[in-house]
N, CA, C and O atoms as a Tripos MOL2 file, in Angstrom:
@<TRIPOS>MOLECULE
protein
  312   311    78     0     0
PROTEIN
NO_CHARGES

@<TRIPOS>ATOM
      1 N         106.0820  145.2170   80.1030 N.3       1 MET1
      2 CA        105.3070  144.5940   81.1330 C.3       1 MET1
      3 C         105.7230  145.1900   82.4760 C.2       1 MET1
      4 O         106.9040  145.4440   82.7140 O.2       1 MET1
      5 N         104.7470  145.4080   83.3460 N.am      2 VAL2
      6 CA        104.9850  145.9670   84.6650 C.3       2 VAL2
      7 C         104.5970  144.9200   85.7020 C.2       2 VAL2
      8 O         103.4730  144.4200   85.6720 O.2       2 VAL2
      9 N         105.4990  144.5780   86.6190 N.am      3 PRO3
     10 CA        105.1290  143.6310   87.6680 C.3       3 PRO3
     11 C         104.0680  144.2620   88.5700 C.2       3 PRO3
     12 O         104.1370  145.4490   88.8880 O.2       3 PRO3
     13 N         103.1030  143.4700   88.9690 N.am      4 VAL4
     14 CA        102.0150  143.9680   89.8040 C.3       4 VAL4
     15 C         102.0610  143.2540   91.1410 C.2       4 VAL4
     16 O         102.0110  142.0260   91.2100 O.2       4 VAL4
     17 N         102.1550  144.0330   92.1890 N.am      5 ARG5
     18 CA        102.0860  143.4880   93.5430 C.3       5 ARG5
     19 C         100.7100  143.8400   94.0830 C.2       5 ARG5
     20 O         100.3470  145.0140   94.1560 O.2       5 ARG5
     21 N          99.9510  142.8320   94.4590 N.am      6 CYS6
     22 CA         98.6080  143.1000   94.9540 C.3       6 CYS6
     23 C          98.1750  141.9920   95.8970 C.2       6 CYS6
     24 O          98.8300  140.9570   96.0180 O.2       6 CYS6
     25 N          97.0660  142.2330   96.5540 N.am      7 GLN7
     26 CA         96.4270  141.2320   97.3840 C.3       7 GLN7
     27 C          95.0720  140.9320   96.7720 C.2       7 GLN7
     28 O          94.4060  141.8290   96.2540 O.2       7 GLN7
     29 N          94.6660  139.6820   96.8280 N.am      8 VAL8
     30 CA         93.3460  139.2940   96.3560 C.3       8 VAL8
     31 C          92.4860  139.0190   97.5800 C.2       8 VAL8
     32 O          92.8570  138.2240   98.4440 O.2       8 VAL8
     33 N          91.3420  139.6760   97.6480 N.am      9 LYS9
     34 CA         90.4300  139.5050   98.7800 C.3       9 LYS9
     35 C          89.1560  138.8350   98.2980 C.2       9 LYS9
     36 O          88.6990  139.0850   97.1820 O.2       9 LYS9
     37 N          88.5920  137.9950   99.1270 N.am     10 GLN10
     38 CA         87.3100  137.3680   98.8170 C.3      10 GLN10
     39 C          86.2160  138.1650   99.5000 C.2      10 GLN10
     40 O          86.3090  138.4650  100.6900 O.2      10 GLN10
     41 N          85.1750  138.5090   98.7470 N.am     11 LEU11
     42 CA         84.0510  139.2640   99.2810 C.3      11 LEU11
     43 C          82.8750  138.3190   99.4730 C.2      11 LEU11
     44 O          82.1710  138.0000   98.5150 O.2      11 LEU11
     45 N          82.6600  137.8740  100.6950 N.am     12 ASP12
     46 CA         81.5490  136.9740  100.9750 C.3      12 ASP12
     47 C          80.2300  137.7400  100.9570 C.2      12 ASP12
     48 O          80.1920  138.9400  101.2260 O.2      12 ASP12
     49 N          79.1670  137.0400  100.6420 N.am     13 GLY13
     50 CA         77.8440  137.6340  100.6660 C.3      13 GLY13
     51 C          77.5390  138.5200   99.4830 C.2      13 GLY13
     52 O          76.5910  139.3040   99.5320 O.2      13 GLY13
     53 N          78.3090  138.4190   98.4270 N.am     14 PHE14
     54 CA         78.1250  139.2640   97.2520 C.3      14 PHE14
     55 C          77.8970  138.3730   96.0500 C.2      14 PHE14
     56 O          78.7950  137.6440   95.6290 O.2      14 PHE14
     57 N          76.7170  138.4280   95.5070 N.am     15 SER15
     58 CA         76.3740  137.5840   94.3680 C.3      15 SER15
     59 C          76.9560  138.1520   93.0880 C.2      15 SER15
     60 O          77.0300  139.3680   92.9160 O.2      15 SER15
     61 N          77.3630  137.2770   92.1990 N.am     16 ALA16
     62 CA         77.8380  137.7190   90.8870 C.3      16 ALA16
     63 C          76.6900  138.2710   90.0550 C.2      16 ALA16
     64 O          76.9150  138.8890   89.0140 O.2      16 ALA16
     65 N          75.4740  138.0540   90.5060 N.am     17 HIS17
     66 CA         74.3000  138.5080   89.7630 C.3      17 HIS17
     67 C          73.4600  139.4690   90.5990 C.2      17 HIS17
     68 O          72.2330  139.4520   90.5090 O.2      17 HIS17
     69 N          74.0900  140.2860   91.3900 N.am     18 ALA18
     70 CA         73.3640  141.2430   92.2260 C.3      18 ALA18
     71 C          72.6760  142.2840   91.3520 C.2      18 ALA18
     72 O          73.2180  142.7210   90.3370 O.2      18 ALA18
     73 N          71.4700  142.6750   91.7650 N.am     19 ASP19
     74 CA         70.7950  143.7340   91.0320 C.3      19 ASP19
     75 C          71.1320  145.0830   91.6690 C.2      19 ASP19
     76 O          71.8710  145.1460   92.6510 O.2      19 ASP19
     77 N          70.5940  146.1410   91.1100 N.am     20 ARG20
     78 CA         70.9190  147.4980   91.5580 C.3      20 ARG20
     79 C          70.6730  147.6850   93.0570 C.2      20 ARG20
     80 O          71.5310  148.2120   93.7660 O.2      20 ARG20
     81 N          69.5130  147.2580   93.5360 N.am     21 SER21
     82 CA         69.2010  147.4640   94.9530 C.3      21 SER21
     83 C          70.1460  146.6780   95.8530 C.2      21 SER21
     84 O          70.5340  147.1660   96.9150 O.2      21 SER21
     85 N          70.5230  145.4650   95.4420 N.am     22 GLU22
     86 CA         71.4770  144.6780   96.2290 C.3      22 GLU22
     87 C          72.8540  145.3400   96.2380 C.2      22 GLU22
     88 O          73.5190  145.3900   97.2730 O.2      22 GLU22
     89 N          73.2740  145.8480   95.0820 N.am     23 LEU23
     90 CA         74.5630  146.5450   95.0130 C.3      23 LEU23
     91 C          74.5680  147.7720   95.9190 C.2      23 LEU23
     92 O          75.5200  147.9900   96.6690 O.2      23 LEU23
     93 N          73.4990  148.5770   95.8510 N.am     24 LEU24
     94 CA         73.4360  149.7910   96.6710 C.3      24 LEU24
     95 C          73.3960  149.4550   98.1580 C.2      24 LEU24
     96 O          74.0070  150.1530   98.9670 O.2      24 LEU24
     97 N          72.6810  148.3950   98.5230 N.am     25 ARG25
     98 CA         72.6400  147.9810   99.9280 C.3      25 ARG25
     99 C          74.0320  147.5800  100.3960 C.2      25 ARG25
    100 O          74.4660  147.9740  101.4780 O.2      25 ARG25
    101 N          74.7340  146.7910   99.5730 N.am     26 TRP26
    102 CA         76.0850  146.3480   99.9310 C.3      26 TRP26
    103 C          77.0450  147.5340   99.9980 C.2      26 TRP26
    104 O          77.8160  147.6530  100.9500 O.2      26 TRP26
    105 N          77.0040  148.4080   98.9980 N.am     27 LEU27
    106 CA         77.8960  149.5650   98.9770 C.3      27 LEU27
    107 C          77.5910  150.5280  100.1150 C.2      27 LEU27
    108 O          78.4910  151.2010  100.6180 O.2      27 LEU27
    109 N          76.3260  150.5970  100.5240 N.am     28 GLY28
    110 CA         75.9360  151.4710  101.6280 C.3      28 GLY28
    111 C          76.5130  151.0500  102.9660 C.2      28 GLY28
    112 O          76.4770  151.8310  103.9180 O.2      28 GLY28
    113 N          77.0400  149.8500  103.0670 N.am     29 GLN29
    114 CA         77.6390  149.3680  104.3110 C.3      29 GLN29
    115 C          79.1000  149.7860  104.4610 C.2      29 GLN29
    116 O          79.6980  149.5890  105.5190 O.2      29 GLN29
    117 N          79.6710  150.3590  103.4080 N.am     30 PHE30
    118 CA         81.0620  150.8070  103.5010 C.3      30 PHE30
    119 C          81.1610  151.9080  104.5520 C.2      30 PHE30
    120 O          80.2970  152.7830  104.6110 O.2      30 PHE30
    121 N          82.1950  151.8760  105.3740 N.am     31 GLN31
    122 CA         82.3920  152.9250  106.3720 C.3      31 GLN31
    123 C          82.7890  154.2390  105.7200 C.2      31 GLN31
    124 O          82.4580  155.3130  106.2220 O.2      31 GLN31
    125 N          83.4900  154.1550  104.6160 N.am     32 ALA32
    126 CA         83.9030  155.3420  103.8550 C.3      32 ALA32
    127 C          83.9650  154.9450  102.3860 C.2      32 ALA32
    128 O          84.2580  153.7920  102.0680 O.2      32 ALA32
    129 N          83.6940  155.8820  101.4940 N.am     33 PRO33
    130 CA         83.7710  155.5350  100.0710 C.3      33 PRO33
    131 C          85.2130  155.3070   99.6340 C.2      33 PRO33
    132 O          86.1340  155.8890  100.2060 O.2      33 PRO33
    133 N          85.4130  154.4670   98.6270 N.am     34 PRO34
    134 CA         86.7640  154.2930   98.0780 C.3      34 PRO34
    135 C          87.2550  155.6000   97.4570 C.2      34 PRO34
    136 O          86.4570  156.4730   97.1150 O.2      34 PRO34
    137 N          88.5640  155.7220   97.3170 N.am     35 LYS35
    138 CA         89.1200  156.9180   96.6760 C.3      35 LYS35
    139 C          88.6540  157.0290   95.2320 C.2      35 LYS35
    140 O          88.3530  158.1240   94.7580 O.2      35 LYS35
    141 N          88.5930  155.9010   94.5330 N.am     36 ARG36
    142 CA         88.1150  155.8620   93.1460 C.3      36 ARG36
    143 C          87.2730  154.6110   92.9650 C.2      36 ARG36
    144 O          87.5710  153.5560   93.5260 O.2      36 ARG36
    145 N          86.2260  154.7440   92.1810 N.am     37 THR37
    146 CA         85.3410  153.6210   91.8960 C.3      37 THR37
    147 C          85.1350  153.5370   90.3950 C.2      37 THR37
    148 O          84.8350  154.5380   89.7450 O.2      37 THR37
    149 N          85.2960  152.3350   89.8430 N.am     38 PHE38
    150 CA         85.0830  152.1040   88.4220 C.3      38 PHE38
    151 C          83.9380  151.1110   88.2620 C.2      38 PHE38
    152 O          83.9750  150.0200   88.8320 O.2      38 PHE38
    153 N          82.9390  151.4800   87.5040 N.am     39 ILE39
    154 CA         81.8450  150.5760   87.1820 C.3      39 ILE39
    155 C          82.1410  150.0210   85.8010 C.2      39 ILE39
    156 O          82.0870  150.7390   84.8030 O.2      39 ILE39
    157 N          82.4520  148.7340   85.7570 N.am     40 VAL40
    158 CA         82.9630  148.1350   84.5160 C.3      40 VAL40
    159 C          82.1050  146.9810   84.0130 C.2      40 VAL40
    160 O          82.5360  146.2250   83.1420 O.2      40 VAL40
    161 N          80.9090  146.8380   84.5450 N.am     41 HIS41
    162 CA         80.0490  145.7320   84.1290 C.3      41 HIS41
    163 C          78.6550  146.2730   83.8530 C.2      41 HIS41
    164 O          78.1470  147.1100   84.5980 O.2      41 HIS41
    165 N          78.0480  145.7970   82.7910 N.am     42 GLY42
    166 CA         76.6900  146.2060   82.4670 C.3      42 GLY42
    167 C          76.6380  147.1170   81.2580 C.2      42 GLY42
    168 O          77.6660  147.5500   80.7370 O.2      42 GLY42
    169 N          75.4290  147.3980   80.8250 N.am     43 GLU43
    170 CA         75.2140  148.2950   79.6940 C.3      43 GLU43
    171 C          75.5530  149.7260   80.1040 C.2      43 GLU43
    172 O          75.4250  150.0770   81.2770 O.2      43 GLU43
    173 N          75.9850  150.5550   79.1530 N.am     44 PRO44
    174 CA         76.4250  151.9140   79.4890 C.3      44 PRO44
    175 C          75.3920  152.7640   80.2360 C.2      44 PRO44
    176 O          75.7400  153.4020   81.2290 O.2      44 PRO44
    177 N          74.1500  152.7890   79.7940 N.am     45 ALA45
    178 CA         73.1520  153.6620   80.4410 C.3      45 ALA45
    179 C          72.8850  153.2690   81.8980 C.2      45 ALA45
    180 O          72.9140  154.1440   82.7630 O.2      45 ALA45
    181 N          72.6250  151.9910   82.2070 N.am     46 PRO46
    182 CA         72.4450  151.6250   83.6160 C.3      46 PRO46
    183 C          73.7160  151.8190   84.4500 C.2      46 PRO46
    184 O          73.6350  152.1710   85.6270 O.2      46 PRO46
    185 N          74.8760  151.5930   83.8520 N.am     47 ALA47
    186 CA         76.1310  151.8090   84.5800 C.3      47 ALA47
    187 C          76.2870  153.2820   84.9340 C.2      47 ALA47
    188 O          76.6880  153.6140   86.0490 O.2      47 ALA47
    189 N          75.9710  154.1710   83.9890 N.am     48 GLU48
    190 CA         76.0320  155.6150   84.2570 C.3      48 GLU48
    191 C          75.0140  156.0120   85.3230 C.2      48 GLU48
    192 O          75.3030  156.8570   86.1710 O.2      48 GLU48
    193 N          73.8290  155.4110   85.2870 N.am     49 ALA49
    194 CA         72.8100  155.7100   86.2950 C.3      49 ALA49
    195 C          73.2780  155.2880   87.6860 C.2      49 ALA49
    196 O          73.0530  156.0060   88.6600 O.2      49 ALA49
    197 N          73.9240  154.1330   87.7840 N.am     50 LEU50
    198 CA         74.4610  153.6830   89.0670 C.3      50 LEU50
    199 C          75.5580  154.6280   89.5410 C.2      50 LEU50
    200 O          75.6110  154.9820   90.7190 O.2      50 LEU50
    201 N          76.4270  155.0340   88.6330 N.am     51 ALA51
    202 CA         77.4940  155.9760   88.9890 C.3      51 ALA51
    203 C          76.9040  157.2880   89.5040 C.2      51 ALA51
    204 O          77.3960  157.8500   90.4820 O.2      51 ALA51
    205 N          75.8590  157.7720   88.8540 N.am     52 LYS52
    206 CA         75.2070  159.0160   89.2770 C.3      52 LYS52
    207 C          74.6120  158.8710   90.6760 C.2      52 LYS52
    208 O          74.7170  159.7850   91.4950 O.2      52 LYS52
    209 N          73.9910  157.7330   90.9490 N.am     53 THR53
    210 CA         73.4370  157.4800   92.2810 C.3      53 THR53
    211 C          74.5370  157.4720   93.3310 C.2      53 THR53
    212 O          74.3780  158.0500   94.4060 O.2      53 THR53
    213 N          75.6480  156.8200   93.0230 N.am     54 LEU54
    214 CA         76.7580  156.7800   93.9810 C.3      54 LEU54
    215 C          77.2930  158.1820   94.2500 C.2      54 LEU54
    216 O          77.5960  158.5240   95.3930 O.2      54 LEU54
    217 N          77.4090  158.9870   93.2080 N.am     55 ARG55
    218 CA         77.9260  160.3500   93.3700 C.3      55 ARG55
    219 C          76.9400  161.2340   94.1370 C.2      55 ARG55
    220 O          77.2990  161.8560   95.1370 O.2      55 ARG55
    221 N          75.7060  161.2810   93.6600 N.am     56 GLN56
    222 CA         74.7460  162.2530   94.1800 C.3      56 GLN56
    223 C          74.0730  161.8080   95.4750 C.2      56 GLN56
    224 O          73.9650  162.5960   96.4150 O.2      56 GLN56
    225 N          73.6240  160.5720   95.5370 N.am     57 ASP57
    226 CA         72.8630  160.1200   96.6990 C.3      57 ASP57
    227 C          73.7360  159.6050   97.8340 C.2      57 ASP57
    228 O          73.3770  159.7290   99.0050 O.2      57 ASP57
    229 N          74.8870  159.0230   97.4860 N.am     58 MET58
    230 CA         75.7440  158.4510   98.5190 C.3      58 MET58
    231 C          76.9860  159.2960   98.7880 C.2      58 MET58
    232 O          77.7480  159.0090   99.7110 O.2      58 MET58
    233 N          77.1880  160.3400   97.9780 N.am     59 GLY59
    234 CA         78.3140  161.2400   98.2090 C.3      59 GLY59
    235 C          79.6760  160.6690   97.8700 C.2      59 GLY59
    236 O          80.6900  161.1320   98.3920 O.2      59 GLY59
    237 N          79.7120  159.6660   96.9990 N.am     60 TRP60
    238 CA         80.9940  159.0740   96.6220 C.3      60 TRP60
    239 C          81.6820  159.9590   95.5910 C.2      60 TRP60
    240 O          81.0830  160.2870   94.5670 O.2      60 TRP60
    241 N          82.9200  160.3470   95.8400 N.am     61 PRO61
    242 CA         83.6600  161.1080   94.8320 C.3      61 PRO61
    243 C          84.2850  160.1500   93.8080 C.2      61 PRO61
    244 O          84.4570  158.9630   94.0860 O.2      61 PRO61
    245 N          84.6080  160.6540   92.6710 N.am     62 ASN62
    246 CA         85.4100  159.9110   91.6840 C.3      62 ASN62
    247 C          84.8300  158.5570   91.2840 C.2      62 ASN62
    248 O          85.5160  157.5380   91.3650 O.2      62 ASN62
    249 N          83.5850  158.5430   90.8590 N.am     63 VAL63
    250 CA         82.9660  157.3300   90.3240 C.3      63 VAL63
    251 C          82.9720  157.4540   88.8070 C.2      63 VAL63
    252 O          82.4450  158.4180   88.2530 O.2      63 VAL63
    253 N          83.5700  156.4770   88.1430 N.am     64 GLU64
    254 CA         83.7150  156.5320   86.6890 C.3      64 GLU64
    255 C          83.1510  155.2830   86.0260 C.2      64 GLU64
    256 O          83.1580  154.1950   86.6030 O.2      64 GLU64
    257 N          82.6620  155.4630   84.8000 N.am     65 VAL65
    258 CA         82.2650  154.3530   83.9400 C.3      65 VAL65
    259 C          83.1840  154.4190   82.7260 C.2      65 VAL65
    260 O          82.8910  155.1370   81.7700 O.2      65 VAL65
    261 N          84.2860  153.6830   82.7510 N.am     66 PRO66
    262 CA         85.2310  153.7430   81.6290 C.3      66 PRO66
    263 C          84.6200  153.1880   80.3440 C.2      66 PRO66
    264 O          83.7360  152.3320   80.3810 O.2      66 PRO66
    265 N          85.0950  153.6800   79.2320 N.am     67 ASP67
    266 CA         84.7080  153.1380   77.9350 C.3      67 ASP67
    267 C          85.3370  151.7610   77.7610 C.2      67 ASP67
    268 O          86.3310  151.4370   78.4110 O.2      67 ASP67
    269 N          84.7570  150.9600   76.8890 N.am     68 TYR68
    270 CA         85.2790  149.6350   76.5750 C.3      68 TYR68
    271 C          86.7400  149.7440   76.1380 C.2      68 TYR68
    272 O          87.0780  150.5740   75.2940 O.2      68 TYR68
    273 N          87.5900  148.9170   76.7040 N.am     69 LEU69
    274 CA         89.0340  148.8520   76.4450 C.3      69 LEU69
    275 C          89.7890  150.0980   76.8890 C.2      69 LEU69
    276 O          90.9500  150.2800   76.5240 O.2      69 LEU69
    277 N          89.1460  150.9530   77.6680 N.am     70 ASP70
    278 CA         89.8180  152.1340   78.2100 C.3      70 ASP70
    279 C          90.8150  151.6820   79.2730 C.2      70 ASP70
    280 O          90.6360  150.6300   79.8850 O.2      70 ASP70
    281 N          91.8460  152.4600   79.4890 N.am     71 SER71
    282 CA         92.8000  152.1600   80.5520 C.3      71 SER71
    283 C          92.9040  153.3690   81.4640 C.2      71 SER71
    284 O          92.6920  154.5050   81.0390 O.2      71 SER71
    285 N          93.2310  153.1130   82.7180 N.am     72 LYS72
    286 CA         93.3270  154.1700   83.7200 C.3      72 LYS72
    287 C          94.6410  154.0320   84.4690 C.2      72 LYS72
    288 O          95.0500  152.9260   84.8210 O.2      72 LYS72
    289 N          95.2900  155.1410   84.7060 N.am     73 LEU73
    290 CA         96.4940  155.1660   85.5240 C.3      73 LEU73
    291 C          96.0550  155.2390   86.9820 C.2      73 LEU73
    292 O          95.4190  156.2080   87.3940 O.2      73 LEU73
    293 N          96.3900  154.2290   87.7500 N.am     74 LEU74
    294 CA         95.9630  154.1890   89.1420 C.3      74 LEU74
    295 C          96.9790  154.8050   90.0800 C.2      74 LEU74
    296 O          96.6080  155.4280   91.0740 O.2      74 LEU74
    297 N          98.2450  154.6400   89.7800 N.am     75 PHE75
    298 CA         99.3000  155.1390   90.6490 C.3      75 PHE75
    299 C         100.3300  155.8650   89.8060 C.2      75 PHE75
    300 O         100.8930  155.2890   88.8750 O.2      75 PHE75
    301 N         100.5760  157.1030   90.1210 N.am     76 GLU76
    302 CA        101.5420  157.9140   89.3750 C.3      76 GLU76
    303 C         102.9670  157.3880   89.5240 C.2      76 GLU76
    304 O         103.7830  157.5500   88.6170 O.2      76 GLU76
    305 N         103.2740  156.7580   90.6620 N.am     77 SER77
    306 CA        104.6600  156.3930   90.9660 C.3      77 SER77
    307 C         105.1200  155.1020   90.2960 C.2      77 SER77
    308 O         106.2970  154.7530   90.3940 O.2      77 SER77
    309 N         104.2450  154.3980   89.6330 N.am     78 ILE78
    310 CA        104.6560  153.1280   89.0100 C.3      78 ILE78
    311 C         105.2490  153.4040   87.6450 C.2      78 ILE78
    312 O         105.6580  152.4750   86.9500 O.2      78 ILE78
@<TRIPOS>BOND
     1     1     2 1
     2     2     3 1
     3     3     4 2
     4     3     5 am
     5     5     6 1
     6     6     7 1
     7     7     8 2
     8     7     9 am
     9     9    10 1
    10    10    11 1
    11    11    12 2
    12    11    13 am
    13    13    14 1
    14    14    15 1
    15    15    16 2
    16    15    17 am
    17    17    18 1
    18    18    19 1
    19    19    20 2
    20    19    21 am
    21    21    22 1
    22    22    23 1
    23    23    24 2
    24    23    25 am
    25    25    26 1
    26    26    27 1
    27    27    28 2
    28    27    29 am
    29    29    30 1
    30    30    31 1
    31    31    32 2
    32    31    33 am
    33    33    34 1
    34    34    35 1
    35    35    36 2
    36    35    37 am
    37    37    38 1
    38    38    39 1
    39    39    40 2
    40    39    41 am
    41    41    42 1
    42    42    43 1
    43    43    44 2
    44    43    45 am
    45    45    46 1
    46    46    47 1
    47    47    48 2
    48    47    49 am
    49    49    50 1
    50    50    51 1
    51    51    52 2
    52    51    53 am
    53    53    54 1
    54    54    55 1
    55    55    56 2
    56    55    57 am
    57    57    58 1
    58    58    59 1
    59    59    60 2
    60    59    61 am
    61    61    62 1
    62    62    63 1
    63    63    64 2
    64    63    65 am
    65    65    66 1
    66    66    67 1
    67    67    68 2
    68    67    69 am
    69    69    70 1
    70    70    71 1
    71    71    72 2
    72    71    73 am
    73    73    74 1
    74    74    75 1
    75    75    76 2
    76    75    77 am
    77    77    78 1
    78    78    79 1
    79    79    80 2
    80    79    81 am
    81    81    82 1
    82    82    83 1
    83    83    84 2
    84    83    85 am
    85    85    86 1
    86    86    87 1
    87    87    88 2
    88    87    89 am
    89    89    90 1
    90    90    91 1
    91    91    92 2
    92    91    93 am
    93    93    94 1
    94    94    95 1
    95    95    96 2
    96    95    97 am
    97    97    98 1
    98    98    99 1
    99    99   100 2
   100    99   101 am
   101   101   102 1
   102   102   103 1
   103   103   104 2
   104   103   105 am
   105   105   106 1
   106   106   107 1
   107   107   108 2
   108   107   109 am
   109   109   110 1
   110   110   111 1
   111   111   112 2
   112   111   113 am
   113   113   114 1
   114   114   115 1
   115   115   116 2
   116   115   117 am
   117   117   118 1
   118   118   119 1
   119   119   120 2
   120   119   121 am
   121   121   122 1
   122   122   123 1
   123   123   124 2
   124   123   125 am
   125   125   126 1
   126   126   127 1
   127   127   128 2
   128   127   129 am
   129   129   130 1
   130   130   131 1
   131   131   132 2
   132   131   133 am
   133   133   134 1
   134   134   135 1
   135   135   136 2
   136   135   137 am
   137   137   138 1
   138   138   139 1
   139   139   140 2
   140   139   141 am
   141   141   142 1
   142   142   143 1
   143   143   144 2
   144   143   145 am
   145   145   146 1
   146   146   147 1
   147   147   148 2
   148   147   149 am
   149   149   150 1
   150   150   151 1
   151   151   152 2
   152   151   153 am
   153   153   154 1
   154   154   155 1
   155   155   156 2
   156   155   157 am
   157   157   158 1
   158   158   159 1
   159   159   160 2
   160   159   161 am
   161   161   162 1
   162   162   163 1
   163   163   164 2
   164   163   165 am
   165   165   166 1
   166   166   167 1
   167   167   168 2
   168   167   169 am
   169   169   170 1
   170   170   171 1
   171   171   172 2
   172   171   173 am
   173   173   174 1
   174   174   175 1
   175   175   176 2
   176   175   177 am
   177   177   178 1
   178   178   179 1
   179   179   180 2
   180   179   181 am
   181   181   182 1
   182   182   183 1
   183   183   184 2
   184   183   185 am
   185   185   186 1
   186   186   187 1
   187   187   188 2
   188   187   189 am
   189   189   190 1
   190   190   191 1
   191   191   192 2
   192   191   193 am
   193   193   194 1
   194   194   195 1
   195   195   196 2
   196   195   197 am
   197   197   198 1
   198   198   199 1
   199   199   200 2
   200   199   201 am
   201   201   202 1
   202   202   203 1
   203   203   204 2
   204   203   205 am
   205   205   206 1
   206   206   207 1
   207   207   208 2
   208   207   209 am
   209   209   210 1
   210   210   211 1
   211   211   212 2
   212   211   213 am
   213   213   214 1
   214   214   215 1
   215   215   216 2
   216   215   217 am
   217   217   218 1
   218   218   219 1
   219   219   220 2
   220   219   221 am
   221   221   222 1
   222   222   223 1
   223   223   224 2
   224   223   225 am
   225   225   226 1
   226   226   227 1
   227   227   228 2
   228   227   229 am
   229   229   230 1
   230   230   231 1
   231   231   232 2
   232   231   233 am
   233   233   234 1
   234   234   235 1
   235   235   236 2
   236   235   237 am
   237   237   238 1
   238   238   239 1
   239   239   240 2
   240   239   241 am
   241   241   242 1
   242   242   243 1
   243   243   244 2
   244   243   245 am
   245   245   246 1
   246   246   247 1
   247   247   248 2
   248   247   249 am
   249   249   250 1
   250   250   251 1
   251   251   252 2
   252   251   253 am
   253   253   254 1
   254   254   255 1
   255   255   256 2
   256   255   257 am
   257   257   258 1
   258   258   259 1
   259   259   260 2
   260   259   261 am
   261   261   262 1
   262   262   263 1
   263   263   264 2
   264   263   265 am
   265   265   266 1
   266   266   267 1
   267   267   268 2
   268   267   269 am
   269   269   270 1
   270   270   271 1
   271   271   272 2
   272   271   273 am
   273   273   274 1
   274   274   275 1
   275   275   276 2
   276   275   277 am
   277   277   278 1
   278   278   279 1
   279   279   280 2
   280   279   281 am
   281   281   282 1
   282   282   283 1
   283   283   284 2
   284   283   285 am
   285   285   286 1
   286   286   287 1
   287   287   288 2
   288   287   289 am
   289   289   290 1
   290   290   291 1
   291   291   292 2
   292   291   293 am
   293   293   294 1
   294   294   295 1
   295   295   296 2
   296   295   297 am
   297   297   298 1
   298   298   299 1
   299   299   300 2
   300   299   301 am
   301   301   302 1
   302   302   303 1
   303   303   304 2
   304   303   305 am
   305   305   306 1
   306   306   307 1
   307   307   308 2
   308   307   309 am
   309   309   310 1
   310   310   311 1
   311   311   312 2
@<TRIPOS>SUBSTRUCTURE
     1 MET1         2 RESIDUE 1 A MET
     2 VAL2         6 RESIDUE 1 A VAL
     3 PRO3        10 RESIDUE 1 A PRO
     4 VAL4        14 RESIDUE 1 A VAL
     5 ARG5        18 RESIDUE 1 A ARG
     6 CYS6        22 RESIDUE 1 A CYS
     7 GLN7        26 RESIDUE 1 A GLN
     8 VAL8        30 RESIDUE 1 A VAL
     9 LYS9        34 RESIDUE 1 A LYS
    10 GLN10       38 RESIDUE 1 A GLN
    11 LEU11       42 RESIDUE 1 A LEU
    12 ASP12       46 RESIDUE 1 A ASP
    13 GLY13       50 RESIDUE 1 A GLY
    14 PHE14       54 RESIDUE 1 A PHE
    15 SER15       58 RESIDUE 1 A SER
    16 ALA16       62 RESIDUE 1 A ALA
    17 HIS17       66 RESIDUE 1 A HIS
    18 ALA18       70 RESIDUE 1 A ALA
    19 ASP19       74 RESIDUE 1 A ASP
    20 ARG20       78 RESIDUE 1 A ARG
    21 SER21       82 RESIDUE 1 A SER
    22 GLU22       86 RESIDUE 1 A GLU
    23 LEU23       90 RESIDUE 1 A LEU
    24 LEU24       94 RESIDUE 1 A LEU
    25 ARG25       98 RESIDUE 1 A ARG
    26 TRP26      102 RESIDUE 1 A TRP
    27 LEU27      106 RESIDUE 1 A LEU
    28 GLY28      110 RESIDUE 1 A GLY
    29 GLN29      114 RESIDUE 1 A GLN
    30 PHE30      118 RESIDUE 1 A PHE
    31 GLN31      122 RESIDUE 1 A GLN
    32 ALA32      126 RESIDUE 1 A ALA
    33 PRO33      130 RESIDUE 1 A PRO
    34 PRO34      134 RESIDUE 1 A PRO
    35 LYS35      138 RESIDUE 1 A LYS
    36 ARG36      142 RESIDUE 1 A ARG
    37 THR37      146 RESIDUE 1 A THR
    38 PHE38      150 RESIDUE 1 A PHE
    39 ILE39      154 RESIDUE 1 A ILE
    40 VAL40      158 RESIDUE 1 A VAL
    41 HIS41      162 RESIDUE 1 A HIS
    42 GLY42      166 RESIDUE 1 A GLY
    43 GLU43      170 RESIDUE 1 A GLU
    44 PRO44      174 RESIDUE 1 A PRO
    45 ALA45      178 RESIDUE 1 A ALA
    46 PRO46      182 RESIDUE 1 A PRO
    47 ALA47      186 RESIDUE 1 A ALA
    48 GLU48      190 RESIDUE 1 A GLU
    49 ALA49      194 RESIDUE 1 A ALA
    50 LEU50      198 RESIDUE 1 A LEU
    51 ALA51      202 RESIDUE 1 A ALA
    52 LYS52      206 RESIDUE 1 A LYS
    53 THR53      210 RESIDUE 1 A THR
    54 LEU54      214 RESIDUE 1 A LEU
    55 ARG55      218 RESIDUE 1 A ARG
    56 GLN56      222 RESIDUE 1 A GLN
    57 ASP57      226 RESIDUE 1 A ASP
    58 MET58      230 RESIDUE 1 A MET
    59 GLY59      234 RESIDUE 1 A GLY
    60 TRP60      238 RESIDUE 1 A TRP
    61 PRO61      242 RESIDUE 1 A PRO
    62 ASN62      246 RESIDUE 1 A ASN
    63 VAL63      250 RESIDUE 1 A VAL
    64 GLU64      254 RESIDUE 1 A GLU
    65 VAL65      258 RESIDUE 1 A VAL
    66 PRO66      262 RESIDUE 1 A PRO
    67 ASP67      266 RESIDUE 1 A ASP
    68 TYR68      270 RESIDUE 1 A TYR
    69 LEU69      274 RESIDUE 1 A LEU
    70 ASP70      278 RESIDUE 1 A ASP
    71 SER71      282 RESIDUE 1 A SER
    72 LYS72      286 RESIDUE 1 A LYS
    73 LEU73      290 RESIDUE 1 A LEU
    74 LEU74      294 RESIDUE 1 A LEU
    75 PHE75      298 RESIDUE 1 A PHE
    76 GLU76      302 RESIDUE 1 A GLU
    77 SER77      306 RESIDUE 1 A SER
    78 ILE78      310 RESIDUE 1 A ILE
């Protein structure tokens, strides 16, 4: 087990049931894209389509749709 130090932030104005256009509108308000983005909700094909839009249309680098139960190393130093 690895201890995790983190902060939990509340994102106001974001519905748990946002559709694609609402997600893109919200993500378009970011001043800069995140270093890495993981799309972990939804069916694989629409999730991949959203990832492609983020990469190609919004210029976001490193957008991934992990496989079910996949794990990702976020920090090399841990």
